[in-house]
C-alpha positions in Angstrom: 172.4 45.2 88.3 174.9 44.9 85.5 172.3 43.2 83.1 169.8 46.1 83.8 172.4 48.6 83.2 173.3 47.0 79.8 169.6 46.9 78.7 169.2 50.6 79.8 172.4 51.6 77.7 170.9 49.8 74.7 167.4 51.4 75.1 168.9 54.8 75.3 171.2 54.1 72.5 168.4 53.3 70.2 166.6 56.7 71.0 169.8 58.7 70.7 170.8 57.0 67.4 167.3 58.1 66.0 167.8 61.6 67.4 171.3 61.9 66.0 170.5 60.5 62.6 168.5 63.4 61.5 168.1 67.1 61.9 164.3 66.7 62.4 164.7 65.6 66.0 167.2 67.7 68.2 168.5 66.4 71.5 169.0 68.7 74.5 172.0 67.2 76.3 175.5 66.9 75.0 176.6 63.5 74.2 178.6 63.1 77.3 175.8 64.3 79.5 173.0 62.4 78.2 170.4 60.5 80.6 169.7 56.8 80.2 166.4 57.4 81.8 165.0 60.5 80.3 165.7 61.3 76.7 164.7 65.0 75.9 164.3 66.3 72.3 162.7 68.9 70.1 160.9 68.6 66.8 161.1 71.6 64.1 158.2 73.3 65.7 156.0 73.5 68.7 153.0 72.6 66.6 154.8 69.4 65.3 155.6 68.6 68.8 152.1 68.7 70.0 151.1 66.5 67.0 153.8 64.1 67.7 152.8 63.8 71.4 149.1 63.3 70.5 149.7 60.8 67.7 152.3 58.9 69.7 149.7 58.6 72.7 147.1 57.3 70.3 149.1 54.3 69.4 150.8 53.5 72.8 153.8 55.6 73.7 152.4 58.2 76.0 153.7 60.7 78.4 156.0 62.2 75.9 155.4 65.9 76.8 158.6 67.5 77.8 159.6 68.8 81.2 158.2 72.3 82.0 161.5 73.9 82.2 162.8 72.9 78.6 159.5 71.9 76.8 159.8 69.8 73.8 159.4 66.0 74.2 160.7 63.7 76.9 160.8 59.8 76.7 161.2 58.3 80.1 162.6 55.0 79.7 163.2 53.8 83.3 164.2 50.3 84.1 160.6 48.8 83.9 160.1 50.4 80.3 160.6 47.5 77.8 163.0 47.5 75.0 160.1 46.6 72.7 158.6 50.0 73.8 161.6 52.0 72.7 161.8 50.1 69.5 158.1 51.0 68.8 158.8 54.7 69.6 161.7 54.8 67.2 159.6 53.2 64.4 157.0 55.9 65.2 159.5 58.7 65.1 160.7 57.6 61.5 157.1 57.3 60.3 156.1 60.7 61.9 159.1 62.4 60.3 158.3 60.9 56.9 154.7 62.0 57.1 155.2 65.5 58.6 158.1 67.3 56.8 159.3 70.4 58.5 
């Protein structure tokens, strides 16, 4: 259980580090209340969010549409979700931001 927790902390950390490194992506939760399993965030506009979700699904990371109560995007990175998937998502986020300025 401790080993799985360590991996989950690392996976969430990679995503939160990406979100915190730019104003392009804005997280919902305060740092002390962040989930290790569901990372919610917004992009500058709803149109960019829709484009982000569609383009991500085309290359693999799918299911990024946010929760109905807060909208935006949500990456669900439960135990079975591999670290490599988070790395791929973070790389896509960097590329998307560079290609789609606000």
